[in-house]
C-alpha positions, -999 to 999 in steps of 0.1 A, spaced: -252 -57 264 -223 -74 254 -189 -65 275 -156 -62 262 -129 -61 284 -98 -56 266 -58 -54 275 -47 -30 292 -33 -1 268 1 21 271 17 -2 301 48 -13 308 34 -50 296 19 -39 269 31 -59 236 40 -24 219 24 4 199 9 -18 169 -12 -40 196 -23 -11 215 -33 3 184 -52 -30 174 -68 -34 206 -79 2 209 -93 2 170 -108 -30 178 -130 -17 208 -138 13 189 -148 -5 157 -166 -32 174 -186 -10 203 -215 13 208 -203 29 239 -160 22 246 -150 31 285 -112 47 283 -103 35 319 -73 57 325 -56 67 353 -42 100 363 -49 125 337 -58 125 296 -23 127 281 -5 132 253 4 93 244 -34 85 252 -44 114 223 -20 102 197 -32 65 204 -67 79 196 -52 99 165 -35 70 148 -65 46 155 -86 70 136 -65 73 106 -63 36 108 -104 30 108 -107 53 80 -81 36 58 -93 0 64 -129 15 61 -142 -3 95 -165 23 106 -196 5 108 -206 14 140 -199 52 153 -190 45 189 -193 73 215 -160 77 236 -157 81 273 -129 87 296 -126 71 329 -100 88 352 -98 65 384 -76 76 417 -88 108 414 -81 129 446 -94 166 437 -123 155 411 -133 190 400 -145 188 364 -140 217 352 -100 212 346 -101 178 329 -132 187 309 -106 212 297 -79 187 290 -111 166 271 -120 200 254 -83 201 240 -83 166 234 -113 169 216 -98 201 193 -72 179 182 -87 151 172 -109 172 153 -81 189 133 -67 153 130 -100 144 113 -101 174 91 -67 159 80 -79 126 71 -115 144 53 -136 133 74 -158 155 102 -150 136 137 -184 129 144 -187 110 112 -157 86 131 -166 91 166 -191 107 192 -171 126 218 -189 151 238 -168 177 257 -179 169 294 -176 131 282 -152 123 314 -162 104 348 -138 111 376 -137 82 402 -119 86 437 -93 58 450 -112 21 451 -92 15 483 -83 32 512 -57 22 534 -43 36 568 -19 27 594 -41 15 627 -17 1 657 11 -4 635 -9 -26 610 -18 -11 574 -56 -14 570 -73 -13 536 -112 -14 527 -136 -3 501 -146 30 497 -180 35 501 -175 71 479 -157 49 454 -192 21 452 -217 50 448 -196 69 418 -196 38 399 -234 34 407 -236 61 390 -215 56 364 -241 24 355 -269 48 355 -247 68 333 -239 41 310 -275 34 306 -288 68 300 -256 73 269 -267 39 255 -304 41 255 -304 80 241 -277 68 214 -297 38 201 -330 62 199 -308 86 180 -299 58 154 -330 45 150 -348 74 146 -319 87 124 -323 57 104 -356 37 109 -339 6 114 -332 -20 139 -304 -25 151 -265 -29 134 -269 -69 146 -295 -92 148 -278 -115 168 -247 -127 190 -235 -144 155 -238 -116 131 -219 -95 161 -191 -121 164 -190 -125 124 -186 -88 124 -157 -83 150 -143 -115 137 -134 -102 101 -125 -70 119 -96 -83 138 -87 -102 105 -81 -70 89 -65 -50 118 -38 -79 123 -32 -86 84 -33 -50 77 -29 -32 109 7 -36 113 12 -8 79 -10 13 96 -6 10 132 34 16 138 29 54 135 33 70 170 19 104 160 -6 118 134 19 143 124 45 117 121 17 100 91 14 138 77 50 135 77 57 105 59 32 113 33 46 148 28 80 127 22 59 102 -2 49 132 -22 82 148 -24 94 111 -40 68 112 -64 77 148 -75 111 137 -80 103 103 -99 84 123 -117 107 146 -130 130 120 -138 104 98 -157 90 127 -178 115 152 -180 130 181 -156 160 186 -134 183 184 -162 186 147 -166 190 155 -203 185 183 -229 178 192 -261 176 225 -272 174 235 -237 145 211 -230 149 189 -203 144 148 -212 131 123 -186 136 89 -188 107 83 -211 116 104 -241 156 94 -240 146 55 -240 127 61 -270 151 79 -288 173 50 -281 148 26 -290 140 43 -321 185 46 -333 185 11 -324 151 2 -346 168 22 -376 198 -1 -372 181 -38 -374 158 -26 -405 186 -13 -420 210 -46 -420 186 -74 -409 210 -106 -408 210 -130 -379 249 -116 -367 232 -81 -368 207 -89 -345 222 -105 -320 250 -79 -318 227 -51 -319 203 -66 -290 236 -64 -271 246 -31 -279 211 -18 -270 204 -42 -237 241 -20 -224 233 11 -235 195 11 -218 209 -4 -187 236 29 -186 209 55 -196 183 39 -163 217 38 -142 225 72 -156 187 85 -144 185 68 -113 222 81 -103 203 117 -109 172 107 -98 188 98 -60 203 133 -58 174 152 -70 153 135 -41 184 143 -15 182 182 -26 140 182 -19 141 162 9 171 180 30 141 196 51 152 184 88 117 177 95 120 143 76 142 114 97 170 96 83 154 66 84 125 78 69 150 95 41 164 65 34 139 39 30 123 63 5 150 69 -12 154 30 -16 119 26 -34 122 52 -59 144 30 -80 117 8 -84 97 33 -115 127 35 -132 135 -1 -134 94 -5 -141 99 25 -170 134 5 -181 118 -31 -186 85 -15 -200 110 0 -227 128 -34 -229 96 -49 -237 90 -22 -267 126 -33 -282 116 -64 -279 86 -63 -299 107 -42 -327 133 -73 -322 110 -97 -326 91 -79 -357 126 -80 -379 133 -117 -365 103 -129 -382 107 -113 -412 142 -123 -418 131 -158 -407 103 -159 -433 126 -147 -459 151 -173 -452 122 -199 -452 115 -184 -485 151 -186 -498 152 -224 -486 121 -237 -502 131 -217 -537 167 -232 -531 150 -267 -527 129 -268 -557 155 -256 -574 178 -285 -567 150 -311 -581 145 -292 -610 180 -290 -623 187 -328 -609 160 -336 -634 176 -310 -659 147 -292 -661 129 -315 -683 104 -328 -654 81 -310 -629 68 -319 -592 38 -334 -591 8 -329 -567 20 -358 -541 55 -354 -545 50 -314 -537 35 -327 -509 62 -349 -495 90 -326 -505 70 -298 -483 60 -321 -451 101 -331 -449 114 -302 -453 90 -283 -430 90 -310 -403 129 -302 -399 123 -265 -393 92 -273 -371 113 -293 -351 138 -270 -346 114 -242 -341 100 -259 -309 133 -265 -298 144 -228 -296 108 -220 -282 109 -245 -256 142 -226 -246 127 -192 -238 95 -207 -226 88 -188 -192 75 -213 -163 44 -213 -143 62 -195 -112 79 -173 -136 50 -156 -149 27 -157 -117 56 -135 -102 56 -113 -132 22 -111 -132 24 -102 -93 47 -74 -97 28 -57 -127 -2 -59 -106 9 -42 -75 27 -20 -96 0 -7 -112 -21 -6 -79 8 15 -70 4 38 -93 -34 41 -85 -29 47 -51 -13 80 -55 -39 93 -76 -71 74 -54 -58 71 -18 -49 39 -4 -51 5 -19 -33 -13 7 -58 -40 8 -61 -49 -26 -27 -49 -31 
């Protein structure tokens, strides 16, 4: 038997709600039996802590062990079980509702019986004798602790037998080393990713955050794909994608009509300004659309401001995608112009050579090779110099790849659930 004693939770000396959640979740993740030693009654604050812990356990996939939860309420003067069991039933009902919200039955995460509450009297009794305070350990407390000890072993034996009969396998951990490896990995996960999930105070706050995220996603989707009167053609709303494609097509027609170097450079500058103006217009309209749809007073001002700052990112990525599409068209047109210039250059070289000889002689094979190598060497040197000025260094490429990857993960997160670990 391995006994873990954790830091106190919900106390004045606590390091905060996130740390309380990490400690509670660590105990629930690595234990078969969790004794919640609490002074006084079952509080709403304790219930909120357990709800958020269940949320984090589900999303971090830490539920290898299904722990039994038992509440030990100390310093109880009235130790009639009926009142506290009613409170526990209410807490259990709330936790079951929370588990259903997460899409998982409560019994798949933890075991919580309707009578899993143990009442302890005060450990120390004191009174005044001849003007002095005298304290001694209560015999009733010692008897009740002994009873709790017996119940603990009953619970452990019953749960171990249930696991053996259900799975037909030995215990989860073959040795203390295997348990320590699992516990260490679980704590590392909580330290690294728990901050993102355990800073919430209640599950209701989590649900509001999700609902606000859905509002933001719908506004972004309408801004990108078309709705909200961002742009209309024949009465049909157009989104940023459609308008950006129209802009790209229009400028591509221009560079094909007049593919000179000056025209390509001028058109590239004009396209960049036009697409940037379109992006800024769509971002402004998107923020208006989001504010209209997030006008519900249930959403806090700080949460709305945080979401408002984040909704610009998908527009920025769409802007970069359309800008990249334009650059591909521009490169194709530039390559065609370069090939044409190269052909004109070599034709001119040959014509000048033939004109110098009065068209009375032709080039030998060796002369043509030397002439080509000379001209091509000059062209290649100029090309490589230009290429080096455009080449990105390793750090820039790594940064861009990471941004693209995280953007793809963020898009998948809306469709396939939380992917915070992958991100």
